C-alpha positions as CSV (number, residue, x, y, z in Angstrom):
1,M,36.2,14.8,121.3
2,P,35.7,15.3,117.6
3,E,34.2,18.8,117.3
4,I,32.3,19.3,114.0
5,C,30.8,22.7,114.7
6,R,30.7,25.6,117.2
7,F,28.2,28.5,117.4
8,F,26.7,30.7,120.0
9,G,28.6,28.9,122.7
10,I,27.3,25.5,121.6
11,I,29.8,22.8,120.7
12,V,28.6,20.0,118.5
13,V,30.5,16.7,118.5
14,L,30.3,13.2,117.1
15,Y,32.2,10.3,118.8
16,Y,34.0,7.6,116.9
17,Q,32.4,4.2,117.1
18,D,29.4,5.5,119.0
19,H,26.3,3.4,119.4
20,E,23.2,3.4,117.2
21,P,20.9,5.2,116.4
22,P,22.7,8.0,114.6
23,H,23.0,10.9,116.9
24,F,25.2,13.8,117.9
25,H,26.1,15.6,121.1
26,A,25.6,19.3,121.8
27,K,27.4,20.9,124.8
28,Y,26.6,24.2,126.3
29,G,28.5,25.2,129.4
30,D,28.4,22.2,131.7
31,Q,25.2,20.8,130.1
32,T,25.0,18.2,127.4
33,G,22.3,16.9,125.1
34,V,22.1,14.0,122.7
35,F,20.1,14.6,119.5
36,S,18.7,12.0,117.1
37,I,19.7,12.8,113.5
38,A,16.7,10.9,112.0
39,D,14.1,12.4,114.2
40,L,15.8,15.7,115.0
41,K,14.9,15.6,118.7
42,L,16.6,15.6,122.0
43,I,16.9,12.0,123.2
44,E,19.1,12.4,126.3
45,G,20.3,15.1,128.6
46,E,19.2,18.6,129.4
47,L,19.8,21.9,127.8
48,P,18.1,25.3,128.0
49,R,15.0,25.5,125.7
50,R,16.6,28.3,123.6
51,V,19.8,26.1,123.0
52,I,17.6,23.2,122.0
53,S,15.9,25.4,119.4
54,L,19.1,26.6,118.0
55,V,20.6,23.1,117.8
56,L,17.5,21.8,116.1
57,E,17.5,24.7,113.6
58,W,21.1,24.0,112.8
59,A,20.6,20.3,112.5
60,F,17.6,20.7,110.2
61,E,19.8,22.7,107.8
62,H,22.7,20.2,107.9
63,R,21.1,16.8,108.3
64,P,22.8,15.3,105.2
65,E,26.2,16.5,106.4
66,L,25.5,15.0,109.9
67,L,24.6,11.7,108.4
68,E,27.8,11.8,106.3
69,D,29.9,12.6,109.4
70,W,28.1,9.8,111.3
71,A,29.1,7.3,108.6
72,L,32.7,8.6,108.7
73,A,32.8,8.3,112.5
74,R,31.6,4.7,112.4
75,T,34.6,3.8,110.2
76,N,37.1,5.9,112.1
77,K,37.7,8.3,109.2
78,P,38.3,12.1,109.7
79,L,35.1,14.1,110.2
80,K,34.2,17.1,108.1
81,K,33.5,20.4,109.8
82,I,29.9,21.7,109.3
83,A,29.1,25.4,108.9
84,P,27.7,27.1,112.0
85,L,24.3,28.7,112.4
86,A,24.6,32.3,111.3
């Protein structure tokens, strides 16, 4: 599980060779959500409302980096860590 960021108990991961559209996974405890990078919205799974807000705030700040990591993951190259939400 290629972790790209961790903040407030939330773990953000991208999987190598994952399916389109570009997206990332956020894990919080035993819950997981999948977020679209283009639309910045939850497209699959369930997370507490506050966690969704934090993930979306973080993703909005780091969308270019997420897209870069998505491209790296699609070609099996090492992913770059992204700064956490402060």
